[in-house]
N, C-alpha and C positions, 0 to 999 in steps of 0.2 A: 964783837966776840959772841959766838953762838952759845946757846944754853947747854949746860952740862946735864945730860939725861939722868945721870946717877944721883944728882942732887934733888930730884923730885922727892917730896915727902911721900912715904909709902901710903899713908892714909889718904892724902890728897889725890894721889894717882888712882887708888882703889875707888874713891868716891866718883872720879871722872868716869871710870870704866863701868861702874854700877849705873851711873846716870845714862850713859850711852845704851846700856842693855835695857833699861827701863823704858827709854824713849823710843829707841829704834829697833830693838830686838837683836842687835849684834853683840855677841858676848866675847869680849877679849880678856875676861878676868883670869882665864887659865892659860893664856899665852905665855911663852917664856918671858920672864921679867925683863931681861936685858934687851930683847928684841922689841918689846912694846915700848920701853923707854926710848930706845934709839929712834924708832919710827915717829913717835910723838914729838920728840925734840926736833927732828928733821922737819916735820910739818910746821911746827911752831916757828922755827927759824925762817922758813920759806915765806910764811904768812905774817911775819913780824908780830907774833902773839907772845906776850911776855910771861904770862902765868897760866897755870893749869885752870885756875878759876875763870879767867877770861876765855880760855879755850872752850871750857864746858858751856858757858853762856852762848858762845857763837855756834857751837855744834848743835845745841838744842833749838836754836832759833833760825839758822840759815841752812836750808836744805841743800843748796848747791855746794856750800862749803863742806857740809857733812859728806856728800858724795865724793868729793875730792879726798877727804880724809880717809874714807873707806878704801879708796884705790891705793893710797899710800900704806895702809895697814895690811893690805893683802897682796902687795906686789911680790911676785915670785920670778926667779930667773928661769927661763925655759927656752928650749930650742928643739927643733925636729930631730928625732932619733938621738936625743941626748943620752950619753953613756951608751954607745952603740952595742957594747957587749951585753947589756941588759936585753935589748931587742933580739940579739942573736941567740941568747939563752931561751927567750920565749919561743923562737922558731924551733929550737932544738929540743927543748924539754917540756913545753906546755902545749903548743899547737896540736901536736899529734893526739893528745888526750882530749883536748877541746873538740877536735873534729869528730869525735864519737857521739857528740850531742846533736840531736836533730835541729836545735835552735840554741844559739849562744847569746848570753847577755853579759855585757861588760860594763863596769862602772869605772870611769876615770874621775876620781875625786880630787878637786883642786886643779881643774884643767887649765886655769889661767887663760891665756889668749889662744889656746887651742892647738899649739904645735904638736903636743903629745897625742891629741885626738886624731889628727891627720896622719901622724906616724903610725898609729895603731890601725887605722883604716887601710893604709897602704899595705901594711904587713898582712892583714887578713885578706885583702884583695889578692895579693900574690899567692896566698895559700889556698885560694879558691873558697874562702869561707865568709866573705863579707856579705854575700847575698842572704845568708841565714844568720847574720849577726846583728844585734842591736846594741849600740854603744850609748850609754848614758854619760854625758859630760857635764859635770857640775862644778860650780864655784860660788863663792860668797860675793864676788865682785861682778855686778851687772854689766859694767862697761867692758870688762874682760870677756864676758860671755858673748856680748854683741860682736866683739872683734873676732872671736872664735867662730861664730856663725858665718861671718862674712868670708873668712878664709883668705884674706888678703895680707901679704907680708912683704917686707922690703926685699927688693931684688938682690941687694948687697949681701943678704944672709944666705943666699942659695949655695954659694961655694962651700961654706962650712957645712950646711945641711946635706949637700950632696956627698961630702966626705963621710959624714956620720952614717948616711943611708948605705953607702957602699960597705963600710965597716960592719954594719949590722947584718949583712948578708943579702942586701937588696939585689933583685934579679933583673932589673931593667935600667934604662937611663932615667935618672930621677926627674929630668926635665919633661918626661912624658906625663907627669902628674899635674903640671901647672902651665899656665899661659902667662908670658911676661908682657907687660905694657908699661912703657915709660920706666919708672923706678920701682915698680911693684910687680908682684906676681899674684895670680888668682888660682887657687887650687881647684881641681876638677870637682864639679858639683856632685858627681857620682860618689865621691868619698864621704859626703855628709848626708846622703839620702837616708842612711840607716843610723843617723846620730840624733839623739834628743838632747838639746842643750837646756839646762834648767838650773835655777839658783838652788843652792843647798848649803847650809851652814853646819859644818862638822861638829861644832861645839854645842849646838842646840837642837838640830833636826834629827829625826829618827830614820830607821831603815825604811826604804820605800819599794824594795823588790828583792828578788833572789837572783844572785849572779854566779856565773861560772868563773869569772875573773874580775878581781878588783885591783886597780892600779892607783896608788897614791904615793907619788914620789916627791921627796923634798918639801913636804908640807908639815909632817909631824915634828920636824926640827924646830918649828916656830912655837910649839906647844910645850907647856910644862908636863912633868911626868904624869900627873893625875889626868890631864886631858888626853895625853897620848894613850893611856890605858883605856879611857872611855871610848876613844875612836877605834882602837883595836877591837874592843868588844862589839862596837857597831859593825865593823867589817866582818867579824866572826858571825854575827847574827844574820848578816846579809849574804853570806856565801852559802851555796848549796853544799851538800856533803861532798867532800873531796875537791871543793873549789880552790882556786889559786889566788894568792895575794902577792902583789909586787910592791916593795917599798924602795925608798931612796938609798943611796950608797952609805949614808951616815945614819941611817935609821935601823932599828931592830925591834924584836919582840922581847928582848932580854928582861925588861921590867914589867911586862904584861902578865896579868893573871892567866892569860890564854896561851902563854908560850908553849905549854905542854900539849896544847890542842892543835898544834901545827907541826908538820914535818918540813924539814929543809929540802927544797928541790935544788936550789943553787945557793950555797952559803955566800959566795962572793957577790952575787948579783941581787941578793936579798929577795929571793922568790921562795914562797912557802905554799904548802898545801894543807888545807883543813883536814885533820887526820881522824877525827872520831866524832861521834854524836855528843852533844852537850850533856855532861853529867855533873850536876852541881850538888 
């Protein structure tokens, strides 16, 4: 019988997270409690580790096990053109305004294995903007970033991705963007020529540029309210005046101190625009 994640002692769990932060620099102390407990219990069951104390000793001593642990803590469900109506709204409500900039910088925060990065690159290519766009794709998970750089995905996913692409307002045959070989597809290298893949930890790292568009979808749901607020502040500080922010369908600015500093561009698709200069 597996471990019951909810039976972890709060102090023992906090001690584990503090030890990970001190030793490795990964800060999970402000992640949503239920999500952290569930992922840690899943990892412990898979590796037959019986107590948090044992887990802490192993993670601080064995680098390869810690790398696997990080992958489990940062796994996110992703697919190309996920929630096609979001991308359709970008085409209709955001692209026209972004096209007025001589150079466009985009930050895709929590890019996971890169499906969202290639989706954005395709969208901007079809709008004639990719050649003057730089996309920063960041994630906490180094293994996911490597997969994103390679741009290789299972062939069996293409049917669903093609459907998403078409619903998002795609203008070509989706198969034009990749080459199939055996059971995998490789996306065209032109889509990643203007992409910078880099590690970035939303809970601890700072702003590193100024962007016209920041997209961070289905990441904040894994953070507690305090960390969500901190990350929204980070995005606010990283956006140029009147820059755009795209969140996931279950995320909002409702509890952020910056909620009044954004205008809604599309309430349903959670697209916002920085509305005024920072006055504190």
